[in-house]
C-alpha positions in Angstrom: 102.0 111.2 -85.5 99.3 113.3 -87.1 99.8 116.3 -89.3 98.5 119.6 -88.1 96.3 121.3 -90.6 92.6 122.0 -91.2 92.4 119.0 -93.5 93.3 116.8 -90.6 89.9 116.9 -88.9 88.3 114.1 -90.9 91.2 111.6 -90.3 91.2 112.5 -86.6 87.4 111.9 -86.5 88.0 108.5 -88.1 90.6 107.8 -85.5 88.3 108.7 -82.6 85.6 106.5 -84.1 88.1 103.6 -84.4 88.9 104.1 -80.7 85.2 104.0 -79.8 84.8 100.7 -81.8 87.7 99.2 -80.0 86.3 100.3 -76.7 82.9 98.8 -77.5 84.5 95.6 -78.6 86.2 95.3 -75.2 82.9 96.1 -73.5 81.2 93.3 -75.4 84.0 90.9 -74.4 83.6 91.9 -70.7 79.8 91.4 -70.9 80.3 88.0 -72.5 82.7 87.0 -69.7 80.3 88.3 -67.0 77.4 86.5 -68.7 79.4 83.3 -68.8 80.2 83.7 -65.1 76.5 84.2 -64.4 75.7 81.0 -66.2 78.4 79.1 -64.4 77.3 80.4 -61.0 73.7 79.5 -61.7 75.0 76.0 -62.6 75.8 75.7 -58.9 72.1 76.3 -58.2 71.2 73.6 -60.6 73.8 71.3 -58.9 72.3 72.0 -55.5 68.9 70.9 -56.7 70.5 67.9 -58.4 72.2 67.1 -55.2 68.9 66.9 -53.4 67.7 64.5 -56.1 70.8 62.3 -55.9 70.7 62.3 -52.1 67.1 61.1 -52.1 68.3 58.4 -54.6 71.1 57.3 -52.3 74.0 58.8 -54.3 77.3 60.4 -53.0 76.3 63.9 -51.9 79.9 65.1 -51.0 81.1 64.8 -54.6 78.3 66.8 -56.0 78.6 69.5 -53.3 82.3 70.0 -54.1 81.4 70.5 -57.8 78.6 72.9 -56.7 81.0 74.9 -54.5 83.6 75.1 -57.3 81.0 76.3 -59.9 79.8 79.0 -57.6 83.3 80.4 -56.9 84.3 80.1 -60.6 81.2 82.0 -61.7 81.9 84.8 -59.2 85.5 85.0 -60.3 84.4 85.2 -64.0 82.0 88.1 -63.1 84.8 89.9 -61.3 87.2 89.4 -64.3 84.6 90.8 -66.6 84.2 93.9 -64.4 88.0 94.4 -64.3 88.2 94.1 -68.1 85.4 96.7 -68.5 87.1 99.1 -66.2 90.5 98.6 -67.9 88.9 99.1 -71.3 87.4 102.4 -70.2 90.7 103.6 -68.9 92.4 102.6 -72.1 89.7 104.4 -74.1 90.2 107.6 -72.2 94.0 107.4 -72.5 93.8 106.8 -76.3 91.3 109.7 -76.7 93.7 112.0 -74.9 96.6 110.8 -77.1 94.6 111.4 -80.2 93.7 114.9 -79.1 97.4 115.6 -78.6 98.3 114.0 -81.9 100.4 111.3 -80.5 100.0 107.6 -79.7 102.0 105.3 -77.5 101.2 101.6 -77.7 99.8 100.0 -74.5 99.5 96.3 -74.1 98.2 96.2 -70.5 94.6 95.3 -71.4 95.9 92.6 -73.8 98.0 91.1 -71.1 95.0 91.3 -68.7 92.8 89.5 -71.2 95.4 86.8 -71.9 95.8 86.1 -68.2 92.0 86.0 -67.7 91.6 83.5 -70.5 94.4 81.3 -69.2 92.9 81.5 -65.7 89.5 80.6 -67.1 91.0 77.6 -69.0 92.8 76.4 -65.9 89.7 76.7 -63.7 87.6 74.8 -66.1 90.3 72.1 -66.6 90.5 71.6 -62.8 86.7 71.7 -62.7 86.4 68.9 -65.3 89.1 66.8 -63.6 87.4 67.2 -60.1 84.0 66.4 -61.4 85.2 63.0 -62.9 86.9 61.8 -59.7 
């Protein structure tokens, strides 16, 4: 809880700046997840070209196509997860700014839970991807 007096403006400004830094940190994280998704999705394009090369060399096309399809879907999912993280970060930023204005703060762990679930989902997807590509 904040104290109400004229001397409180500087600490409140620091609190707002801290809220902005946290928001920008979440935005950087969401951009990183989306960029990673873009790279994974473009890996599918690389795999498509590689498939053409392997097919001309007489290799198994079906195995490479399954990896290509999985990479494309995983990349798209990562981009969507990044977008959701950015939207949730913005909503949390606005909520925290409103709470600072009213000199109160209630802890919220929704974005933390979302990010944890996203990281676990990414780890599971890539584990499955690695297992599938070795078979």
